[in-house]
N, C-alpha and C positions, 0 to 999 in steps of 0.2 A: 503492500499499499504506499502510496506516496500523497502527503497532507500536508498541511501547516503544523507540523508536529516537530518537537525542539526536546532533545534527550542529549545529554552529556555521556556520549560513547567514550571518549579517549578520558573522562576524569580530569578535566583540567579547569573545572568551574566555568565552561561555556557549551551551554546545550545547543548544537547545532542543529540547523534544520535537517531532517534525516527521513529517509524512507522509512516505513514500519511496517509493524504484523497488522493482520487483519483481526476485527473483533473475535472471529471464530478460531484464531490461532493462538497457540501458547508460545513462551518464551522460557526456556530452563533457567533459572536464576539460584543464585547463592546469596541470601541476606548476610552480609559479613557482618555488619554491625548491630544486626537484630533490632533495626529500627521500624521494620514491618513496613517498609520504604526500598525500593529499588534505586539507589540514588544514581547511579551510572554505569558506565560500560565494565567497571571491575566487578559487578555482582551479575554481568550476565557471562556467557561462555562464547569468547571470541577472540580476535586478535588482540583486542584491548584488555583481557583479563590478564594479572600478574601470576605470574608462576611462583613455587616455594622458595625459587632461587632470586625472586626480584626480577627476573627477565619477562618481557612480553611472550605471551604465548602466540604461537604462527597460525593457529586456528583454534576452534573451540573443540574440537574432540580432542587436540592435544592438552589444553586445559582442563579437561574433564578426566582424561587417562591418569593424571596424577592421582586422582582420589581410588584409582582401581587398585585396594589392598592386596588381592589375592593373584591380581595379573590375569585373569582369565579374559579379559577383553571386553567385560561389561559392569556397568555400573548397576547393581541392585542391592537388595536388602542385606546381603553379605558385606557390604561396605559401609564402612561406619557414615559415612557424609548422606548417605540414603534420606535418613529422615529429616537431614537439613535442606535437602534439594527443594524448590519448589517450581509450580509452573505459574507463570505469570500471564493472566487473561487479561489483556486490555481492553476490556469490552467497550469503552468509549472511544477507545484508539485517540487519547490525547497524551500518551506519553508519560503519563505520572500513574503511581500505584494507588488507586484509590480502593477504598473498603471493599472487602470480600473480592479480590481480583489476585490474590496470592492463595493458590489452592496446594495438596501435598500431590504427591507424584500418584498416590494410591488413590486419591480422588479423582484424579484425572484419567484413572483407569490405566497406568503405566507399571509395568512389572521390572521392565531392565530396560537400560539404553546404552546401546554397542559403541564402544571407542573407536572401533574401525570406520573407515571411511572410503568412497570412493569419488574422483574428481566429476565433476561437472561443469558445461559452458552454458548451462541455462541463464538468460537474463530476462526477467520478467518484464511486463509491459511498463512496469515504472522505474525500470532502469537498474532495481536491485539484481545482483549477482548471486546465484544460488552456486556456488563453487564446490561445495562438496555435501554430498550425500551420505547417510549411515541409515541404521534401523535402530528401531525401536519395537519391544515387545509388549504387548498390551495385556490385561490380567485374565482375559480370555483364551489368551494363547495367539491370538491374532498376530500378526506382523504389520508395523508401519513404518513410516518413513521419517526421518528426522533430515534436517538442512542446515548448514552453515553459511547465512546469508552476509554478505557484505552491502549493507544498504547505501542506496547511494544518497552523498549528503552535498549539503552546500554550507561549507565550512566559514563562509562570510557572513552568514546569515545565523547569527546565535543569538541568545538570551543568557546573559552573565547571573551566572547561580552563585557567587560567592559572596563576601562581605560588602553590603551596601549601607555602608554608613557614611551619613554626609558630614561635612565639616559646618560649623556656625557659620551663618551669615551664607550660606550656600545660594541663596536668592539672588545674590549680587554678582554672581558669576556667571559666564556663559553656560550653556548646557548644549553639548554636542554630542549626539549618538556614536557609538564606536560599531566597528564590525569586527567579524571573524574572533581573534582572542585579544581585542583591544577593548577593554571597558570604556563604557560612557565617561564622559570629561567629569561628571558631578561626582563619580564614585572615585575615579583617580586623584582628585584633589584631597580625599581624605587618607590617600597612602603616599603622597607626594608634594613634600613641601615645596621642592625645587619647581614643581610645576606651578604650584600657588603663586610664589614670588614671580614667576614669567607672567603668570596671568595678571597680577595685580600692577605691573608694570604696563601691559597692554592696555588695561581697564583705563588707566591714568591718562594714557598717549596712544590711542588706537592709531592713529594716521601719522607714521613714519616713514621716511624714504627708505628706510632699511626693513620695510614690514615684511618684506620676502625671508629675510634671516629671521627675523624676530618668530615668524610662524614657523619656520624650521625648527627653530629651537624648543618651539611650544609643542610641536608633533613628536620630536626625539624624546623629549623628556615624558610626554603622555605615554608614549610606547615603551619608554626605560630602554633606549638605545643611544642614549648620548654618549655611553662609554664605548661603542663598538667604533673600531679604527676604520675611518671612512675609506682608508685605502685596501683594506682587507680582502675584498673581493673583484679585484680587477678595476677598469676603469670607471666604474659605475660607483656611486657614494653606497658603501655597505650600508650606512644607517639609514639611506632611503629605501633600500633592497630588502633590509631588517623589518620596515614599517610594511613594505607591500605582502611578505610573508606574515605578519601579523593581522593584518586585516584580513586577509583572504585565508588564513588559517593553515596554509600550504606552503612547504618549503619549495623554493625555487630550484629548479633543476635544467640545464641548458645541455642537451643531448647533441652531441657534435662528433660523427664519424665513432660512434659507440661509447665516447667519454662524457660520462653524465656530469660532470663537475668542471670544466674547462674554464679557462678565464672569460669573463663578460667581455664581448666584443663591439665594436661601435653600433652595430644594427641593433642588437640585443639590449644595448645601452638607451638608444633612442625611445624605444618600445617602453621599457622601463620607467624612462623619466616621463614620458606622456603619461603612464598611468597614475605614478605617484603625483603629477601635478595636478591630475584630474581630482585627486584624496586631498590635496592641499588647497586647490581652489575651493573645494568644498567647505574645508575647515575655515579658510580665511572668510569667506561669505557668513558662514554662521557665527563667527567672533566677531566681524563689523555690524552682522545683523542686530545683535544683542549689546552693541555699544555706540559707535558711530551713527547707527540708523535705527536705534532702540523707537524711536519716535515712530517711524515710518512703521516699523514692522508690528506696531500695537494696531495695526488696521486689520492684520490677520484675526480670523475669526475660526473657531472649533465649532463645525456643523455635523449633520447626520444626513446621509445620502437616503435614497430611495430603499439600499438594500439594509437600513439599519446600521452602517458602518459609519465610525468617525473620519472625519477629511479636513483638513486645512482649507478654508473659504479665502482665495485670493483675490476677490471681487475687488474689496474697497481700496486695496495696494494697487491692484490693476489701474483703477480708475485714478489714483494719485497718479502714478506712473504717466499715463496718457495726458494728463493736464500738465505735467510738468516738462514733457520730451522736448518742448519747444525751444526751452530755455538752452539744452544743450551745454549747459557748463559742466565743469569737472565733475561737481559731486553728483549731478543728475546721472551723468554717464557712469559713473562709480555704482550708484545705486542700481541701475540696469546690470550691470556686471554681479553685483552683490546676489541681485534675486536669481540670476541665471546659475550662480554657484550653489547658491542656497537649495535650488531644484536638482541639483546634480544626480543625485541616487532616487530620486522621485518622478522622473521623466518620461517615464511609461505611463503613469498614472493619468486617466483620463479628466481628473478634477484639476490636474496641474497643467493639461495640454495646452488649454486656453491662454494662459499668460505666457507660457513657453511659445506659443504661436506668434503673441502680441511681440515678445521680445526679437523675435525671427524677423518681424518687418521692419524693425529699427535698426539701427547701424550700432551694434555694440562695439566693444574696444577692439574688435580685431582680433588677432593671433596671439598677442601679449599685450598687457597694460601693465604700467609702472607707476607708480603713486610718488609724489614729491611734498613731503610734511614741512614742519618746521626744524625738524630734528631728524638724525641720523646719517650713515653715511653707507653706500652700497656700491657694488661693482658688477655688472652685466656683462657675461662674455658672449651671450649670442642672442640676437634680435631678429634671427628671421622671421619673414612673415610680416604681417600688417600690423604696426605697432603704434601705441600712442603713450604718451607719458602726461599723467594727470598732475595738475598743480592744486593742492587742498589748502585748507585752512586761510584762504583769503588772499594767498600769494598769486601777485602780479606780475607782468613781464619785467616791470623796472626795478622788481625786487632781485632778478636771477642773472645771472653770469652765464655765458656759453664759452667756454675755453676749449682749445684743443693743445693737447700734449702727444707727440710723436702721432701714431696711429691713431689714438684713442681722443673721446669728446667727453670732457666732464661740465655737467649742468651744476652750479653751487649755487647758494643764496648768499645774497652780499654780504650778510653777517658771517658767513663761514659754519654757522651749525647745521647745514644739510647737505647734502651732494651726493649725485650718483654719477658714475663712470661707465661708460659704454666704449667696449673695447674693438680695437680692430675696426673702427668705421672707416678708415683710411686705408687703403694698401701700401701707402708708404709715408715717409716722416716728412717730406719735404715740403712743397708750396701748400698753401692753404687750402685750396679749394681742388685739388687735383688727385686723382686717383682713388674716388670714392669706391668704397664696398657697400653697393646698394643692398646685400643680405643683411647687413648689420645697422642700417640707417633707422631712426624713430620715424615715423613717416608724420607724425602731428603731435603738436605741445598744446596743450588745452590748459586754460588758467580758470581759476576760480570764478572769475566776472564772464567767463564765455569766451573771452578772447583766443584767437586762435593762431599759432605759427605751424605754417608746415617747414619742411627742411630746407627747401629752398630760400624760405625767409629767413633763417638761422644764419645759412652759408652768406645771404647778401649782406644783412645788417647787424647780425648778432654775434658774430663766431669771433673769438678771441683766441689767437694763436699765443700759447705760452711755451715758454723755454724749458731747459731742465735746468738743474744746479750748476752745469757746466756751461763751455762757451758753445753757444750755438747761433746757426743762420736760420733766420726766418724770412721767408718769402711769400710775400704779397701776390694778389693776380688782379685782375681788372675790376674787381667788384671794391667794396667800402671794407677794408681790412681792421681788425683790431690786434696788436702784436704787442706782446708782453714778454721780452727776453728772459726775465726771471736772474736768478743768481748768476754770476758768471759774467764774462764780458763776449756780448753777444752781438752780432751782426743783424740789424733790422733793415728791410725794404718792402714798404707797403705797395709798390708801383701804382698802376692807375686806379682811380678812385678815390673816395673821402675818407682816408686812413687816420687811424688813432693810433698813437706809441704810448705805452703804459710805461712809467719808470716809477719803482718804489725804493726806499732805503733799501741798501745792502743789495742792490742790483749790480754793482761794480761798473764796470767802465764800459757802456754801449754805442756802437755807432749806428747812425741812421744813414742811408744811402737812399734819399727821396727821390731819385730820378723819375719817377713816375708821376710827377704832377703835370696836369695837361690844360690846356685852354682848349675850350671847344665852343660851338655855336648851337644855342637853345632854340627850342620850337619856335620861337617869335623873332628868332635872328639876333637875339642878345647873345655877347659873348660871356661865357661862363668859366670858372676855374675851379678845378678838384680843390675842395678844403681839408688840408691835413692837420692833424693836432698831437701836441705833446700833452699828455694829461700825467701829472704827477700825483704820486699817492700819498695818504695819510702822514702827516709829519713834515711834508716838504712845504715852506712857506716860499712866497716871492722873495723876501728879504735874505734868503739864504743861498739862492742863486749867484752866481759869479760867471761873466762869459769873457772869452779872450778868444784871439784870432790866431790860426796856426796855418800859415801857407793859405789854402783856400777853404780851408775848414772853419767853423765855428764851434767853439767848445764849451758846454756849459756845465758849470762845476758845483756841486753842493758840498763836498770835502774832499779830502784827498783819496777816499775810498769810492766815490760816487761820481760819475761824470756821463755827459752824452757828447758825442761828438757828431756834429750833421756834416756831411761830406760835401766839399763843394758849395757850401753856402756862399762864397764870394766870387764864385765864378759868373761867366756872362749869362744875363737871362734870369729869371727867377724860380726856375724849374724846382729848386732845392729848398723853396720858402716853407716854412710852418706857417700856417694861418693863424694859429694862435696857441696859446697855452693855458690850459685847464689845470685845477686843482679839485682833488676829492673834498 
């Protein structure tokens, strides 16, 4: 039989969804703790029965044979175990031992059970495998059949049967359902103080730029895999693989040319990461639904359908979503993504399909979305697909600096409290806008007020090229470039366009070759000139600057350790002129 039945076959305190016997069948059992209940698979006879040496039996007949004291190949009244053995007839097929369901072998009309068996390849219509067949003898002398059945199970669909103690104040914490061998978050909090501390921090500040790492830490602590060496199982993070094994209730095996445990390769790693990210998306959405979007999710209602079943009514939240979609600001977009993640493991339910369809009609965040909050620092290795960066907490474009260091792009807040670095956006580390790796580009930047910037907008007007701590050469292009050499003696050349050169205390002795300043004719025939700027950082004032001429160059000095040399300032023409000097 296959129904919505849960029973803890492997005695791990998780009753898994399992195939089961019919109401007219019987299970041979041994009530080890004499509590009148068959608690788990240890009290059945099968592959989960413990032998006397502490090992697991290979099958039920081997487990039963241990009690054959006279070695005659049958269990009967001559064996002392006989009076303790029972037949469990689960009359209502609920997987629980109800009153009058345990009966003696005599009452069941059985006089002997053979420990001998033969193999069978029979699988019933419910997927239960009847692998071994034996014989029983009834009290009237007739023979019958016993069978060792490997029930079809869903190890991810479980009910926790262990300690369900709640901590004080549990109502103030997010509640998330676990799967497989992962207990519900509410239960885990009572057993794991580190997890409680992580959730306390998340509740205090749910929107941080490093939310991806924060949620990873919460998941690892929840699953008790934080101590696992991430490099211990190949190129895929072993902590994430352990989480997948826990929520599915099954060990990962990768069969390759007969080897069941080869190192995980790139193809398998991609598939495993996608599955882990699906679960992580579900966890992130549930955390945000009960913190940042707590008021919105109060619109959910519990109702009863025509079949008298409880379900979650999303209609009010759906109406709210429809009324706010036109704003298209960062928070509204994130809410859509949170709803989508909240429904991750309910997507096949007809009562949730309406809002799923509604979300599908609107533009979600694409393949990846990243959050930018008031604090936190993170690095993203791969952004392939269609991606968005959402600026939360009322962050506006004027509060952000886009900078390039080598092949990477860093987006950071002016106060320095928050940053996100996207790796390998460029194929090389030379000019500002050449060699773009389109697979690693963020397509859209969405701010809290609804303002949006495309990647082209950032390249054109916002991207600052930043040098390393050594001596760098930074070359601009025909657009409007922002160049900051950083520490070391750097060479900067913005080329054509309205370029900005940034200089901070400690940047050393930089050289600017501003040969790209051009005059051109505007739309109405007027003559225009590129406007190039030197912008001095905090702590530098106009009265600190000293200027001097060296051949055709202009040298602007702050002190012996900080200066800018503008090449060919005193040459014929004004191509090298800097239009103005600004101060932060």
